[in-house]
Legacy VTK file of the C-alpha trace (Angstrom):
# vtk DataFile Version 3.0
C-alpha trace
ASCII
DATASET POLYDATA
POINTS 225 float
70.049 -2.593 -119.729
69.737 -4.553 -122.984
66.503 -6.028 -124.274
67.799 -9.527 -123.498
68.649 -8.488 -119.973
65.146 -7.097 -119.455
63.603 -10.299 -120.851
65.704 -12.504 -118.572
65.088 -10.426 -115.445
61.357 -10.196 -116.238
61.153 -13.960 -116.698
62.919 -14.610 -113.398
60.711 -12.110 -111.550
57.518 -13.636 -112.948
58.508 -17.285 -112.463
59.762 -16.782 -108.914
56.521 -15.128 -107.812
54.036 -17.337 -109.688
55.201 -20.916 -109.237
52.290 -21.637 -106.889
49.876 -20.172 -109.463
50.393 -23.208 -111.699
48.789 -25.440 -109.064
45.995 -22.936 -108.506
45.353 -22.805 -112.260
45.345 -26.606 -112.441
42.750 -26.635 -109.684
40.629 -24.046 -111.468
40.805 -25.839 -114.835
39.714 -29.053 -113.131
36.491 -27.331 -112.035
35.238 -26.333 -115.482
31.611 -27.017 -116.348
28.856 -25.536 -118.510
29.070 -22.228 -116.618
32.711 -21.998 -115.594
34.747 -22.088 -118.839
38.361 -21.874 -119.990
38.082 -18.230 -121.041
36.943 -17.230 -117.552
40.138 -18.665 -116.087
42.471 -17.226 -118.722
40.815 -13.799 -118.684
40.761 -13.805 -114.878
44.443 -14.680 -114.699
45.350 -11.895 -117.127
43.154 -9.438 -115.239
44.611 -10.404 -111.866
48.239 -10.139 -113.012
47.431 -6.845 -114.746
46.062 -5.449 -111.473
49.124 -6.608 -109.531
51.512 -5.223 -112.137
49.714 -1.890 -112.394
49.584 -1.531 -108.609
53.295 -2.372 -108.371
54.259 0.196 -111.000
52.197 2.892 -109.286
53.652 1.930 -105.906
57.159 1.925 -107.365
56.781 5.563 -108.243
55.622 6.425 -104.750
52.019 7.208 -105.692
50.595 4.264 -103.798
52.413 1.983 -101.384
50.971 -0.291 -98.720
52.953 -2.011 -95.956
53.434 -5.734 -96.571
51.447 -6.592 -93.423
48.359 -4.922 -94.909
48.879 -6.636 -98.251
48.691 -9.916 -96.315
45.036 -9.217 -95.556
44.329 -10.121 -99.178
44.670 -13.712 -97.990
41.172 -13.403 -96.562
39.782 -13.613 -100.112
40.779 -17.230 -100.928
39.968 -18.185 -97.320
36.452 -16.850 -97.835
36.055 -18.830 -101.056
37.245 -22.046 -99.401
35.012 -21.640 -96.346
32.035 -20.798 -98.547
32.576 -23.980 -100.554
32.702 -26.058 -97.364
29.518 -24.471 -96.030
27.724 -25.114 -99.307
28.766 -28.760 -99.247
27.563 -29.188 -95.667
24.231 -27.609 -96.503
23.937 -29.600 -99.743
22.760 -26.507 -101.566
24.582 -27.331 -104.792
24.109 -30.302 -107.088
26.754 -32.975 -107.537
27.702 -31.639 -110.949
28.277 -28.154 -109.589
30.158 -29.039 -106.397
33.502 -28.610 -108.082
32.869 -25.011 -109.076
35.052 -22.262 -107.680
31.970 -20.348 -106.691
28.299 -20.957 -107.467
26.753 -17.849 -108.970
23.079 -18.008 -109.834
21.496 -15.865 -112.544
17.808 -15.548 -113.160
16.299 -15.426 -116.647
15.969 -11.642 -116.512
19.719 -11.295 -115.883
20.531 -13.728 -118.710
18.344 -11.876 -121.202
19.755 -8.570 -120.063
23.332 -9.680 -120.756
22.660 -11.110 -124.219
23.009 -7.640 -125.696
26.531 -7.481 -124.274
27.421 -11.124 -124.869
30.934 -10.403 -126.170
31.902 -8.236 -123.217
30.059 -10.449 -120.755
31.947 -13.496 -121.997
35.204 -12.097 -120.705
34.095 -9.860 -117.845
31.776 -12.125 -115.891
31.527 -12.852 -112.158
33.585 -15.998 -112.747
36.355 -13.974 -114.374
36.297 -11.491 -111.516
36.522 -14.274 -108.937
39.501 -15.879 -110.683
41.146 -12.460 -110.839
40.486 -11.890 -107.135
42.176 -15.200 -106.265
45.168 -14.209 -108.404
45.374 -10.819 -106.715
45.007 -12.352 -103.255
47.895 -14.677 -104.032
50.007 -11.749 -105.202
51.469 -10.406 -101.994
54.894 -11.743 -102.955
54.431 -10.362 -106.466
53.974 -6.852 -105.134
56.859 -7.235 -102.695
59.214 -8.138 -105.551
57.732 -6.080 -108.390
57.757 -2.748 -106.553
61.538 -2.488 -106.070
61.999 -4.222 -109.451
60.012 -1.549 -111.307
61.398 1.256 -109.158
64.842 0.653 -110.626
63.628 0.202 -114.212
63.321 2.679 -117.037
60.072 3.112 -118.938
61.452 1.118 -121.891
62.515 -1.743 -119.633
59.108 -1.781 -117.926
57.367 -2.055 -121.304
59.584 -5.012 -122.253
58.881 -6.704 -118.903
55.129 -6.242 -119.370
55.358 -7.987 -122.763
57.268 -10.837 -121.098
54.555 -11.082 -118.439
51.807 -11.241 -121.082
53.561 -14.163 -122.802
54.310 -16.024 -119.577
50.722 -15.744 -118.335
49.686 -17.682 -121.437
52.390 -20.267 -120.749
51.224 -20.595 -117.133
47.591 -21.037 -118.188
48.560 -23.697 -120.715
50.625 -25.556 -118.108
47.717 -25.474 -115.647
45.346 -26.685 -118.365
47.588 -29.603 -119.370
48.056 -30.668 -115.754
44.289 -30.658 -115.226
43.871 -32.713 -118.421
46.342 -35.353 -117.239
44.347 -38.612 -116.840
45.756 -39.485 -113.428
45.423 -35.932 -112.118
41.931 -35.466 -113.546
40.679 -38.756 -112.034
41.944 -37.786 -108.589
40.479 -34.299 -108.877
37.157 -35.619 -110.161
36.792 -38.092 -107.303
38.272 -36.121 -104.447
38.498 -32.528 -105.707
35.376 -31.343 -103.935
36.908 -32.572 -100.663
40.357 -31.003 -100.767
39.857 -28.010 -103.089
38.248 -25.850 -100.351
41.224 -26.604 -98.114
43.612 -25.602 -100.920
42.102 -22.122 -100.988
41.933 -21.883 -97.191
45.558 -22.990 -96.936
46.516 -20.500 -99.618
44.895 -17.700 -97.653
46.581 -18.742 -94.410
49.947 -18.894 -96.191
49.509 -15.400 -97.634
48.599 -13.914 -94.265
51.364 -15.764 -92.408
54.145 -15.146 -94.937
53.292 -11.438 -95.038
53.817 -11.106 -91.285
50.252 -9.901 -90.841
49.442 -12.166 -87.892
52.615 -11.361 -85.959
52.095 -7.645 -86.647
48.527 -7.444 -85.415
48.907 -9.875 -82.511
52.185 -8.228 -81.532
50.532 -4.825 -81.361
47.532 -6.330 -79.554
49.609 -7.605 -76.661
51.989 -4.678 -76.412
LINES 1 226
225 0 1 2 3 4 5 6 7 8 9 10 11 12 13 14 15 16 17 18 19 20 21 22 23 24 25 26 27 28 29 30 31 32 33 34 35 36 37 38 39 40 41 42 43 44 45 46 47 48 49 50 51 52 53 54 55 56 57 58 59 60 61 62 63 64 65 66 67 68 69 70 71 72 73 74 75 76 77 78 79 80 81 82 83 84 85 86 87 88 89 90 91 92 93 94 95 96 97 98 99 100 101 102 103 104 105 106 107 108 109 110 111 112 113 114 115 116 117 118 119 120 121 122 123 124 125 126 127 128 129 130 131 132 133 134 135 136 137 138 139 140 141 142 143 144 145 146 147 148 149 150 151 152 153 154 155 156 157 158 159 160 161 162 163 164 165 166 167 168 169 170 171 172 173 174 175 176 177 178 179 180 181 182 183 184 185 186 187 188 189 190 191 192 193 194 195 196 197 198 199 200 201 202 203 204 205 206 207 208 209 210 211 212 213 214 215 216 217 218 219 220 221 222 223 224
């Protein structure tokens, strides 16, 4: 297959499996504060897609392959985040300025001083980055389902071209999510009501992942057999 063909097919594969990620990224960018920054979101998105892509390539070559119903269990991750946010709001354990955070991670002064020596690395590999990556991975059941057969029929050269396409498109996706969050109308709505509906976005995302993967029907079907 030509380079152009690989670029086109890679673009279609990425766009078709990550349309919902734009809304998730918009939600994440709307929650930025002094702790949760742009680079956490961008780095987390790159890390999450890298994990999904790597897993898919390995699975495509038969080294590692999980049934789709088990992949659906990854939906428990965003559900956990959403439920945790709701519980924190009910208990009023976070301040008003921090209620819009994806997750509230507290560090004591000892931890802060300890990480100063590794400030460059810590800037990109922080708990916030890991949590963004985990949401991306949890939302990647459809990615794996499409990428595995896609990579299984691709040569090494074609896979390398597709990976480059993915790297570029992740940046485009992040920029789109950022611009949507910066939109005056969108940002006003998110600022006023984000802390109310954002937990339900993540819970709904988790439910969708589990349901669309056939996990519920699989386990409940076996339970009542």
